[in-house]
Biopython code that builds the backbone (N, CA, C, O; Angstrom):
import numpy as np
from Bio.PDB.StructureBuilder import StructureBuilder

atoms = [
    (1, "MET", "N", (-43.011, -31.371, 63.021)),
    (1, "MET", "CA", (-43.397, -30.021, 62.596)),
    (1, "MET", "C", (-42.872, -30.061, 60.876)),
    (1, "MET", "O", (-41.941, -30.799, 60.555)),
    (2, "THR", "N", (-43.424, -29.383, 60.080)),
    (2, "THR", "CA", (-43.105, -29.433, 58.754)),
    (2, "THR", "C", (-42.382, -28.462, 58.513)),
    (2, "THR", "O", (-43.202, -27.592, 58.809)),
    (3, "ASP", "N", (-41.261, -27.763, 58.131)),
    (3, "ASP", "CA", (-41.270, -26.766, 57.417)),
    (3, "ASP", "C", (-41.811, -25.830, 56.163)),
    (3, "ASP", "O", (-41.477, -26.691, 55.348)),
    (4, "ILE", "N", (-42.056, -25.370, 55.791)),
    (4, "ILE", "CA", (-42.265, -23.789, 54.758)),
    (4, "ILE", "C", (-41.575, -24.681, 53.356)),
    (4, "ILE", "O", (-40.546, -25.273, 53.684)),
    (5, "ARG", "N", (-41.916, -24.846, 52.066)),
    (5, "ARG", "CA", (-40.825, -25.389, 51.484)),
    (5, "ARG", "C", (-40.973, -24.190, 50.487)),
    (5, "ARG", "O", (-41.719, -23.236, 50.709)),
    (6, "TYR", "N", (-40.304, -24.305, 49.523)),
    (6, "TYR", "CA", (-40.374, -23.354, 48.197)),
    (6, "TYR", "C", (-39.198, -23.999, 47.075)),
    (6, "TYR", "O", (-38.095, -24.539, 47.157)),
    (7, "CYS", "N", (-40.651, -23.375, 45.429)),
    (7, "CYS", "CA", (-40.004, -24.306, 44.735)),
    (7, "CYS", "C", (-39.705, -23.581, 43.085)),
    (7, "CYS", "O", (-40.572, -23.074, 42.373)),
    (8, "ASP", "N", (-38.419, -23.698, 42.805)),
    (8, "ASP", "CA", (-37.192, -22.587, 42.701)),
    (8, "ASP", "C", (-37.835, -22.707, 40.905)),
    (8, "ASP", "O", (-37.348, -21.780, 40.259)),
    (9, "HIS", "N", (-38.514, -23.358, 40.274)),
    (9, "HIS", "CA", (-39.370, -23.884, 39.159)),
    (9, "HIS", "C", (-39.913, -22.200, 39.508)),
    (9, "HIS", "O", (-39.366, -21.105, 39.641)),
    (10, "CYS", "N", (-41.379, -22.777, 39.562)),
    (10, "CYS", "CA", (-42.757, -21.507, 39.513)),
    (10, "CYS", "C", (-43.130, -21.164, 40.645)),
    (10, "CYS", "O", (-44.289, -20.829, 40.888)),
    (11, "LYS", "N", (-41.788, -21.216, 41.867)),
    (11, "LYS", "CA", (-42.249, -19.575, 42.751)),
    (11, "LYS", "C", (-42.863, -19.952, 43.637)),
    (11, "LYS", "O", (-43.314, -19.051, 44.345)),
    (12, "GLN", "N", (-43.145, -21.173, 43.992)),
    (12, "GLN", "CA", (-44.323, -21.872, 44.361)),
    (12, "GLN", "C", (-43.886, -21.853, 46.077)),
    (12, "GLN", "O", (-42.709, -21.526, 46.230)),
    (13, "TYR", "N", (-44.723, -22.183, 47.525)),
    (13, "TYR", "CA", (-44.373, -21.613, 48.975)),
    (13, "TYR", "C", (-45.400, -23.062, 48.547)),
    (13, "TYR", "O", (-46.255, -23.136, 47.665)),
    (14, "THR", "N", (-44.972, -24.059, 49.469)),
    (14, "THR", "CA", (-45.809, -25.631, 49.546)),
    (14, "THR", "C", (-45.385, -26.824, 51.069)),
    (14, "THR", "O", (-44.525, -27.670, 50.826)),
    (15, "MET", "N", (-45.590, -26.821, 51.547)),
    (15, "MET", "CA", (-45.935, -28.302, 52.851)),
    (15, "MET", "C", (-44.962, -28.833, 52.173)),
    (15, "MET", "O", (-43.879, -28.915, 52.752)),
    (16, "LYS", "N", (-45.037, -29.181, 51.204)),
    (16, "LYS", "CA", (-44.435, -30.970, 50.387)),
    (16, "LYS", "C", (-43.115, -30.791, 49.986)),
    (16, "LYS", "O", (-42.411, -29.781, 49.967)),
    (17, "ASP", "N", (-42.888, -32.012, 49.651)),
    (17, "ASP", "CA", (-41.274, -32.238, 49.372)),
    (17, "ASP", "C", (-41.507, -32.265, 47.531)),
    (17, "ASP", "O", (-40.506, -32.386, 46.825)),
    (18, "THR", "N", (-42.189, -32.205, 47.219)),
    (18, "THR", "CA", (-42.336, -31.993, 45.698)),
    (18, "THR", "C", (-43.511, -31.288, 45.254)),
    (18, "THR", "O", (-44.562, -31.927, 45.312)),
    (19, "CYS", "N", (-43.539, -30.543, 44.983)),
    (19, "CYS", "CA", (-44.485, -29.021, 44.247)),
    (19, "CYS", "C", (-45.159, -29.636, 43.436)),
    (19, "CYS", "O", (-44.787, -30.767, 43.121)),
    (20, "ARG", "N", (-46.801, -28.863, 42.639)),
    (20, "ARG", "CA", (-47.026, -29.382, 42.044)),
    (20, "ARG", "C", (-46.519, -29.628, 40.329)),
    (20, "ARG", "O", (-47.036, -30.374, 39.497)),
    (21, "CYS", "N", (-45.600, -28.918, 40.212)),
    (21, "CYS", "CA", (-45.203, -28.922, 39.189)),
    (21, "CYS", "C", (-44.541, -30.209, 38.711)),
    (21, "CYS", "O", (-44.368, -30.634, 37.569)),
    (22, "GLY", "N", (-44.152, -30.818, 40.155)),
    (22, "GLY", "CA", (-43.289, -32.538, 40.367)),
    (22, "GLY", "C", (-41.260, -32.154, 40.364)),
    (22, "GLY", "O", (-40.385, -33.019, 40.312)),
    (23, "ARG", "N", (-41.088, -30.945, 40.422)),
    (23, "ARG", "CA", (-39.766, -30.766, 41.049)),
    (23, "ARG", "C", (-39.900, -30.710, 42.354)),
    (23, "ARG", "O", (-40.916, -30.746, 43.047)),
    (24, "THR", "N", (-38.401, -30.587, 42.729)),
    (24, "THR", "CA", (-38.914, -31.218, 44.560)),
    (24, "THR", "C", (-38.104, -29.772, 44.746)),
    (24, "THR", "O", (-37.326, -29.129, 44.041)),
    (25, "THR", "N", (-38.847, -29.556, 46.406)),
    (25, "THR", "CA", (-38.566, -28.618, 47.013)),
    (25, "THR", "C", (-37.729, -28.118, 47.761)),
    (25, "THR", "O", (-36.969, -28.970, 48.222)),
    (26, "ILE", "N", (-37.501, -26.953, 48.138)),
    (26, "ILE", "CA", (-36.605, -26.593, 49.065)),
    (26, "ILE", "C", (-36.642, -25.969, 50.285)),
    (26, "ILE", "O", (-37.726, -25.430, 50.508)),
    (27, "SER", "N", (-35.810, -25.863, 51.156)),
    (27, "SER", "CA", (-36.560, -25.602, 52.838)),
    (27, "SER", "C", (-36.541, -23.703, 53.380)),
    (27, "SER", "O", (-35.815, -23.137, 54.197)),
    (28, "ARG", "N", (-37.198, -23.386, 52.868)),
    (28, "ARG", "CA", (-36.983, -21.974, 53.350)),
    (28, "ARG", "C", (-36.672, -21.166, 54.967)),
    (28, "ARG", "O", (-36.275, -20.010, 55.107)),
    (29, "SER", "N", (-36.888, -21.847, 55.727)),
    (29, "SER", "CA", (-36.367, -21.561, 56.538)),
    (29, "SER", "C", (-35.416, -21.042, 57.269)),
    (29, "SER", "O", (-34.540, -21.880, 57.484)),
    (30, "PRO", "N", (-35.173, -19.855, 57.825)),
    (30, "PRO", "CA", (-33.745, -19.361, 58.503)),
    (30, "PRO", "C", (-33.101, -20.466, 59.016)),
    (30, "PRO", "O", (-33.533, -21.549, 59.412)),
    (31, "ALA", "N", (-31.572, -19.825, 58.912)),
    (31, "ALA", "CA", (-30.600, -20.782, 59.775)),
    (31, "ALA", "C", (-31.022, -20.154, 61.289)),
    (31, "ALA", "O", (-31.563, -19.142, 61.735)),
    (32, "LYS", "N", (-30.344, -21.573, 61.853)),
    (32, "LYS", "CA", (-30.813, -21.211, 64.172)),
    (32, "LYS", "C", (-29.452, -20.455, 63.020)),
    (32, "LYS", "O", (-28.950, -20.613, 61.907)),
    (33, "TYR", "N", (-29.319, -19.117, 64.898)),
    (33, "TYR", "CA", (-28.755, -18.289, 65.060)),
    (33, "TYR", "C", (-28.381, -19.089, 66.154)),
    (33, "TYR", "O", (-29.062, -19.840, 66.852)),
    (34, "SER", "N", (-26.678, -18.684, 66.204)),
    (34, "SER", "CA", (-25.679, -19.371, 67.136)),
    (34, "SER", "C", (-24.563, -18.378, 67.446)),
    (34, "SER", "O", (-23.903, -17.880, 66.534)),
    (35, "PRO", "N", (-24.360, -18.104, 68.662)),
    (35, "PRO", "CA", (-23.708, -16.844, 69.465)),
    (35, "PRO", "C", (-21.656, -17.046, 68.498)),
    (35, "PRO", "O", (-20.775, -16.284, 68.099)),
    (36, "HIS", "N", (-21.963, -18.913, 68.609)),
    (36, "HIS", "CA", (-20.767, -19.320, 68.286)),
    (36, "HIS", "C", (-20.279, -19.958, 67.086)),
    (36, "HIS", "O", (-19.584, -20.922, 66.766)),
    (37, "PHE", "N", (-21.186, -18.656, 66.350)),
    (37, "PHE", "CA", (-21.225, -18.650, 64.190)),
    (37, "PHE", "C", (-19.822, -18.387, 64.423)),
    (37, "PHE", "O", (-19.549, -17.597, 65.326)),
    (38, "LYS", "N", (-18.577, -19.095, 63.537)),
    (38, "LYS", "CA", (-17.105, -18.757, 63.209)),
    (38, "LYS", "C", (-17.511, -17.402, 61.898)),
    (38, "LYS", "O", (-16.607, -16.672, 61.492)),
    (39, "TYR", "N", (-18.973, -17.257, 61.377)),
    (39, "TYR", "CA", (-18.492, -16.315, 60.527)),
    (39, "TYR", "C", (-19.393, -14.636, 60.606)),
    (39, "TYR", "O", (-19.833, -13.870, 59.749)),
    (40, "LYS", "N", (-19.336, -14.635, 62.445)),
    (40, "LYS", "CA", (-20.456, -14.082, 62.709)),
    (40, "LYS", "C", (-19.781, -12.170, 62.017)),
    (40, "LYS", "O", (-20.494, -11.262, 61.589)),
    (41, "HIS", "N", (-18.300, -12.180, 62.162)),
    (41, "HIS", "CA", (-17.730, -10.971, 62.176)),
    (41, "HIS", "C", (-18.791, -10.395, 60.437)),
    (41, "HIS", "O", (-19.625, -9.512, 60.236)),
    (42, "LEU", "N", (-18.333, -11.152, 59.802)),
    (42, "LEU", "CA", (-18.633, -11.432, 58.292)),
    (42, "LEU", "C", (-20.535, -10.867, 58.105)),
    (42, "LEU", "O", (-20.906, -9.903, 57.434)),
    (43, "ARG", "N", (-21.384, -11.751, 58.864)),
    (43, "ARG", "CA", (-22.698, -11.097, 58.574)),
    (43, "ARG", "C", (-23.045, -9.995, 59.448)),
    (43, "ARG", "O", (-24.236, -9.750, 59.640)),
    (44, "ARG", "N", (-21.866, -9.094, 60.165)),
    (44, "ARG", "CA", (-22.030, -8.119, 61.279)),
    (44, "ARG", "C", (-21.683, -7.086, 59.769)),
    (44, "ARG", "O", (-22.628, -6.401, 59.376)),
    (45, "GLU", "N", (-20.617, -7.025, 59.141)),
    (45, "GLU", "CA", (-20.267, -6.391, 58.369)),
    (45, "GLU", "C", (-21.308, -6.452, 57.135)),
    (45, "GLU", "O", (-21.568, -5.585, 56.301)),
    (46, "ALA", "N", (-21.491, -6.922, 57.193)),
    (46, "ALA", "CA", (-22.722, -6.922, 55.626)),
    (46, "ALA", "C", (-24.051, -6.261, 55.817)),
    (46, "ALA", "O", (-24.626, -5.983, 54.765)),
    (47, "LYS", "N", (-24.804, -5.879, 57.177)),
    (47, "LYS", "CA", (-25.421, -5.947, 57.686)),
    (47, "LYS", "C", (-25.363, -4.859, 58.162)),
    (47, "LYS", "O", (-26.428, -4.395, 58.567)),
    (48, "LYS", "N", (-23.938, -3.912, 58.323)),
    (48, "LYS", "CA", (-23.681, -2.206, 58.215)),
    (48, "LYS", "C", (-24.289, -1.991, 57.028)),
    (48, "LYS", "O", (-25.445, -1.578, 56.934)),
    (49, "LYS", "N", (-23.057, -2.433, 55.431)),
    (49, "LYS", "CA", (-23.430, -1.853, 54.327)),
    (49, "LYS", "C", (-24.881, -2.157, 54.093)),
    (49, "LYS", "O", (-25.370, -1.240, 53.434)),
    (50, "GLN", "N", (-25.734, -3.062, 54.371)),
    (50, "GLN", "CA", (-26.507, -2.911, 54.045)),
    (50, "GLN", "C", (-27.687, -1.755, 54.590)),
    (50, "GLN", "O", (-28.706, -1.355, 54.026)),
    (51, "LEU", "N", (-27.179, -1.453, 55.740)),
    (51, "LEU", "CA", (-28.257, -0.309, 56.319)),
    (51, "LEU", "C", (-27.516, 1.402, 56.256)),
    (51, "LEU", "O", (-27.924, 2.447, 56.763)),
    (52, "GLU", "N", (-26.178, 1.093, 55.336)),
    (52, "GLU", "CA", (-25.625, 2.543, 54.947)),
    (52, "GLU", "C", (-26.562, 2.709, 54.099)),
    (52, "GLU", "O", (-26.628, 3.751, 53.448)),
]
sb = StructureBuilder()
sb.init_structure("model")
sb.init_model(0)
sb.init_chain("A")
sb.init_seg("    ")
for serial, (resi, resn, name, xyz) in enumerate(atoms, 1):
    if name == "N":
        sb.init_residue(resn, " ", resi, " ")
    sb.init_atom(name, np.array(xyz, "f"), 0.0, 1.0, " ", f" {name:<3s}", serial, name[0])
structure = sb.get_structure()
């Protein structure tokens, strides 16, 4: 399965590795969640600040 990709230059989404403008695209899928994530405390603190 192909992930959705994004071109930083022209701000377009695509399923291809290169955009219509000829530049390479980056993956925009979120990182997978892991309960063993070693920075989970930082993620929780950032989420609390965001909700305040």
